[in-house]
Legacy VTK file of the C-alpha trace (Angstrom):
# vtk DataFile Version 3.0
C-alpha trace
ASCII
DATASET POLYDATA
POINTS 344 float
200.797 -1.182 -62.629
203.600 -3.708 -62.245
207.080 -2.646 -63.375
210.012 -4.837 -64.427
213.704 -4.155 -65.017
216.671 -6.336 -65.962
220.382 -5.927 -65.311
223.434 -7.865 -66.495
226.917 -8.277 -65.058
230.220 -7.281 -66.601
230.706 -10.979 -67.339
227.791 -11.044 -69.784
229.083 -11.378 -73.384
227.580 -8.071 -74.516
229.218 -6.297 -71.584
232.492 -8.108 -72.279
232.365 -6.454 -75.702
231.554 -3.038 -74.173
234.372 -3.378 -71.660
236.963 -4.411 -74.241
236.119 -1.379 -76.383
236.226 0.898 -73.315
239.609 -0.558 -72.353
241.093 0.114 -75.786
239.696 3.671 -75.667
241.402 4.243 -72.308
244.695 3.057 -73.782
244.281 5.443 -76.746
243.518 8.391 -74.449
246.619 7.657 -72.381
248.660 8.108 -75.559
246.707 11.016 -77.075
244.039 12.914 -75.123
242.570 14.129 -78.446
241.924 10.608 -79.740
238.820 10.196 -81.894
237.414 6.731 -81.367
234.514 4.585 -82.557
235.248 0.864 -82.266
232.678 -1.927 -82.121
233.511 -5.351 -80.694
231.993 -8.765 -81.292
232.894 -11.740 -79.098
231.969 -15.328 -80.007
233.605 -18.390 -78.461
237.268 -17.305 -78.189
237.101 -15.047 -81.263
237.169 -11.267 -80.848
236.454 -9.043 -83.839
237.258 -5.321 -83.713
235.756 -2.967 -86.269
235.645 0.812 -86.419
237.654 3.988 -86.768
240.372 5.720 -84.742
242.163 9.043 -85.252
245.106 10.145 -83.126
248.804 9.921 -82.387
248.613 6.375 -81.037
249.903 2.868 -81.583
248.047 -0.356 -80.770
250.846 -2.869 -81.322
249.910 -4.740 -78.161
246.152 -4.852 -78.642
245.910 -8.541 -77.676
247.661 -7.727 -74.402
245.102 -4.991 -73.651
242.216 -7.347 -74.436
243.647 -10.015 -72.134
244.050 -7.450 -69.362
240.402 -6.431 -69.807
239.221 -10.039 -69.557
241.330 -10.612 -66.437
239.846 -7.468 -64.887
236.341 -8.837 -65.487
237.391 -12.096 -63.844
237.955 -14.346 -66.841
241.558 -15.122 -65.894
243.714 -18.283 -66.011
242.317 -19.649 -62.731
238.769 -19.202 -64.028
239.711 -21.083 -67.217
240.954 -24.029 -65.162
237.688 -24.233 -63.231
235.240 -23.763 -66.092
237.378 -25.221 -68.909
235.472 -25.062 -72.219
232.328 -23.606 -70.610
233.593 -19.993 -70.678
235.810 -17.704 -72.742
239.500 -18.668 -72.475
242.092 -15.876 -72.642
244.785 -18.350 -73.677
242.855 -19.316 -76.816
241.928 -15.876 -78.142
241.889 -15.140 -81.848
241.821 -11.399 -82.626
240.535 -10.015 -85.938
241.414 -6.324 -86.231
239.321 -4.348 -88.744
240.039 -0.885 -87.307
240.711 1.899 -89.845
241.202 5.682 -89.798
238.336 8.081 -89.047
236.644 9.613 -92.093
238.195 12.974 -92.972
234.706 14.411 -93.504
233.727 13.515 -89.942
237.111 14.669 -88.625
236.685 18.047 -90.312
233.442 18.781 -88.452
234.765 17.533 -85.115
237.959 19.582 -85.340
235.778 22.688 -85.800
234.236 21.825 -82.405
231.082 20.320 -83.836
229.398 17.121 -82.707
230.706 13.879 -84.189
227.215 12.614 -85.045
223.562 13.525 -85.243
220.899 11.978 -83.043
218.345 12.329 -80.257
219.319 11.719 -76.614
217.223 11.187 -73.486
217.975 11.737 -69.821
215.813 10.617 -66.915
215.708 11.080 -63.148
213.224 10.199 -60.438
213.034 10.448 -56.672
214.663 7.663 -54.657
218.051 5.997 -54.346
220.489 6.902 -57.123
217.594 8.855 -58.695
216.687 5.898 -60.918
213.521 3.839 -61.110
213.213 1.472 -58.143
212.893 -1.766 -60.105
216.156 -1.006 -61.947
217.870 -0.027 -58.692
216.953 -3.409 -57.194
217.923 -5.428 -60.285
221.304 -3.695 -60.334
221.838 -4.047 -56.582
221.161 -7.785 -56.717
223.303 -8.263 -59.807
226.278 -6.432 -58.324
226.052 -8.465 -55.122
225.951 -11.740 -57.064
228.877 -10.648 -59.252
231.002 -9.910 -56.191
229.982 -13.255 -54.710
230.972 -15.012 -57.948
234.362 -13.284 -57.969
234.986 -14.523 -54.437
233.572 -18.051 -54.725
234.681 -20.715 -57.191
231.292 -22.380 -57.657
229.548 -19.409 -59.293
230.155 -17.984 -62.772
230.394 -14.356 -63.894
227.749 -14.208 -66.656
224.800 -13.052 -64.551
221.330 -11.695 -65.305
218.874 -10.390 -62.738
215.285 -9.278 -63.211
212.954 -7.615 -60.708
209.200 -7.032 -60.915
207.521 -4.695 -58.425
203.894 -3.665 -57.913
202.443 -0.157 -57.616
203.443 -0.074 -53.923
207.069 -0.986 -54.690
206.682 -4.474 -53.225
208.818 -7.076 -54.955
206.670 -9.604 -56.759
209.345 -11.586 -58.603
213.121 -11.838 -58.474
214.752 -13.821 -61.291
218.419 -14.797 -61.326
220.449 -16.523 -64.034
223.946 -17.404 -62.799
226.327 -20.200 -63.861
226.989 -22.902 -61.274
229.490 -25.735 -61.233
227.339 -27.442 -58.618
223.751 -26.524 -57.804
223.557 -23.959 -55.006
220.565 -22.475 -53.182
220.793 -18.682 -53.413
217.312 -17.834 -52.138
218.514 -16.599 -48.738
221.218 -14.504 -50.412
218.610 -12.906 -52.698
216.325 -12.105 -49.759
219.173 -10.695 -47.694
220.443 -8.530 -50.553
217.010 -7.131 -51.408
216.084 -6.795 -47.708
212.682 -8.180 -48.626
211.176 -11.572 -49.410
209.786 -11.520 -52.956
206.576 -13.447 -53.595
208.416 -15.480 -56.208
212.146 -16.242 -56.544
213.451 -18.057 -59.612
217.076 -19.201 -59.791
218.140 -20.510 -63.209
214.761 -21.089 -64.775
215.966 -23.955 -67.011
217.243 -25.860 -63.989
220.931 -25.772 -64.926
223.355 -23.187 -66.245
226.984 -24.074 -66.876
228.097 -23.018 -70.365
228.230 -19.226 -70.443
229.899 -16.010 -71.640
230.769 -15.977 -75.347
230.756 -19.789 -75.519
226.985 -19.812 -74.993
226.138 -16.472 -76.600
227.539 -13.934 -79.061
228.474 -10.634 -77.435
228.171 -7.332 -79.307
228.776 -3.756 -78.146
225.742 -1.610 -77.424
223.214 -4.426 -77.102
222.348 -3.843 -73.442
221.225 -0.216 -73.653
218.063 -0.848 -71.606
220.301 -2.018 -68.754
222.827 0.771 -69.327
220.171 3.479 -69.280
216.760 3.389 -67.561
215.100 0.092 -68.543
211.493 0.804 -69.606
211.100 3.953 -67.472
211.751 6.216 -70.464
212.699 6.044 -74.160
216.282 5.227 -75.099
217.899 7.806 -77.353
221.129 7.834 -79.286
223.414 4.884 -79.897
225.882 2.937 -77.795
227.992 5.144 -75.498
230.629 2.505 -74.818
232.361 2.512 -78.181
232.867 6.272 -78.484
235.174 9.076 -77.395
233.688 12.233 -75.890
233.360 14.071 -79.228
230.547 11.640 -80.042
227.101 12.751 -78.947
226.154 9.127 -78.216
228.349 9.349 -75.139
228.440 12.978 -74.087
224.877 14.129 -74.776
223.402 11.005 -73.170
225.398 11.835 -70.031
224.564 15.537 -70.262
220.865 14.733 -70.608
221.130 12.657 -67.421
222.808 15.563 -65.617
220.100 17.974 -66.747
217.379 15.544 -65.663
218.881 15.481 -62.155
219.234 19.287 -62.169
215.602 19.844 -63.185
214.107 17.072 -61.012
214.015 19.191 -57.838
210.775 18.293 -56.010
209.099 16.721 -59.037
208.297 13.021 -59.198
210.057 12.446 -62.525
212.057 14.428 -65.069
212.791 13.687 -68.732
215.265 15.613 -70.880
215.375 15.355 -74.686
218.393 16.702 -76.596
219.349 16.499 -80.272
222.548 17.158 -82.223
223.739 17.706 -85.783
227.005 16.308 -87.107
229.679 18.995 -87.531
227.572 21.627 -85.682
227.817 22.639 -82.048
224.303 24.094 -81.680
221.592 21.726 -80.430
218.521 21.717 -82.716
216.287 21.016 -79.716
216.428 20.793 -75.923
213.246 19.973 -74.011
212.513 19.219 -70.337
209.385 17.402 -69.216
208.567 17.083 -65.505
205.779 15.205 -63.757
204.377 15.808 -60.296
201.164 14.329 -58.905
200.268 13.149 -62.425
200.546 16.714 -63.761
202.955 17.176 -66.673
204.909 20.333 -67.526
207.022 20.743 -70.681
209.429 23.546 -71.527
212.128 24.353 -74.065
215.498 25.108 -72.462
218.814 26.611 -73.573
221.538 24.438 -72.036
225.239 24.326 -72.901
225.653 23.195 -76.494
229.371 23.595 -77.163
230.920 20.083 -77.197
234.178 21.278 -75.652
232.393 22.976 -72.736
230.219 19.940 -71.998
233.188 17.561 -72.205
235.100 19.747 -69.739
232.058 20.032 -67.450
231.635 16.245 -67.309
235.402 15.558 -67.239
235.215 13.131 -70.156
238.620 13.735 -71.767
240.265 11.234 -69.424
240.916 7.476 -69.542
237.911 6.696 -67.322
235.911 4.460 -69.614
236.739 1.055 -68.119
235.621 2.356 -64.740
232.558 4.020 -66.232
231.596 0.776 -67.989
232.065 -1.154 -64.720
230.025 1.179 -62.528
227.297 2.015 -65.045
226.804 4.998 -67.318
223.989 6.753 -65.469
225.733 6.353 -62.118
228.617 8.548 -63.309
226.518 11.624 -62.497
225.879 11.932 -58.750
222.735 13.189 -57.006
224.043 16.774 -57.269
224.508 16.511 -61.027
228.308 16.273 -60.878
230.745 13.575 -62.049
231.480 10.980 -59.349
235.125 10.478 -60.289
LINES 1 345
344 0 1 2 3 4 5 6 7 8 9 10 11 12 13 14 15 16 17 18 19 20 21 22 23 24 25 26 27 28 29 30 31 32 33 34 35 36 37 38 39 40 41 42 43 44 45 46 47 48 49 50 51 52 53 54 55 56 57 58 59 60 61 62 63 64 65 66 67 68 69 70 71 72 73 74 75 76 77 78 79 80 81 82 83 84 85 86 87 88 89 90 91 92 93 94 95 96 97 98 99 100 101 102 103 104 105 106 107 108 109 110 111 112 113 114 115 116 117 118 119 120 121 122 123 124 125 126 127 128 129 130 131 132 133 134 135 136 137 138 139 140 141 142 143 144 145 146 147 148 149 150 151 152 153 154 155 156 157 158 159 160 161 162 163 164 165 166 167 168 169 170 171 172 173 174 175 176 177 178 179 180 181 182 183 184 185 186 187 188 189 190 191 192 193 194 195 196 197 198 199 200 201 202 203 204 205 206 207 208 209 210 211 212 213 214 215 216 217 218 219 220 221 222 223 224 225 226 227 228 229 230 231 232 233 234 235 236 237 238 239 240 241 242 243 244 245 246 247 248 249 250 251 252 253 254 255 256 257 258 259 260 261 262 263 264 265 266 267 268 269 270 271 272 273 274 275 276 277 278 279 280 281 282 283 284 285 286 287 288 289 290 291 292 293 294 295 296 297 298 299 300 301 302 303 304 305 306 307 308 309 310 311 312 313 314 315 316 317 318 319 320 321 322 323 324 325 326 327 328 329 330 331 332 333 334 335 336 337 338 339 340 341 342 343
């Protein structure tokens, strides 16, 4: 059976939104490590809309400054604006709409009693191979990251990049698809082949023939809309909500990461491992925790009793730190290394 996975760069409008929210969260945590945070971001043209809830001893008087710093970190700086002009987001023309309010006292009450900040179902996955992720996703991400670094270094290429890889049952690459802005048409076939260390049967660069207008000028970016890229593509179900707009008291972040850790822990010599966790708002106990492993097409399922206390899991994964810009840049599932420990 053929398998396909897609990946997008940090310059994609949805990831711009994720990164802006992660950057604001980092700033809040620097001021108050006990910040409670849930802020969504929408980016369209040069308009940025913030909506959500924050609780903590913080001030965000310079929120536009933080947003500009985030965009510069992605690569959308003043020099980029000069090159691409009206074809990409312009940090000198930003209009910020701030709809952030205080966290609900009812939610706060449950969280302060060391309960989870939301209810939901969360899925972790691990498989044998590099980075313990499915091979098609590994390749799509590898190619995307290489193109993003190339775009940062070269003026002709833009930062809003999509890659897509299709492999067959023997892990041979059938198709490699790249969408990348270009000021002038450039042949990237050799770069694709070199990066993948294999010649795909079919390579498609910018399927429409041209790609100039990009980022939030060409598309509306919204937080949490690239979860298939952030998690495991089509290799397993996606549980929970967006992890990028939340502090560690929210299960959408912490239990998704914990499920990934458990999947790596239980993988051992199996071919694949799936972990399913659930939470209840205001409660620390997990209603369910299930591990499913597969080896040689044989499936084994068992109930487990993992850590369930939010505080203990947050401390285990070192999530009460301003690490979220870096986490958003490197990828959520890559935060847990092959030994089931945080990478940084």
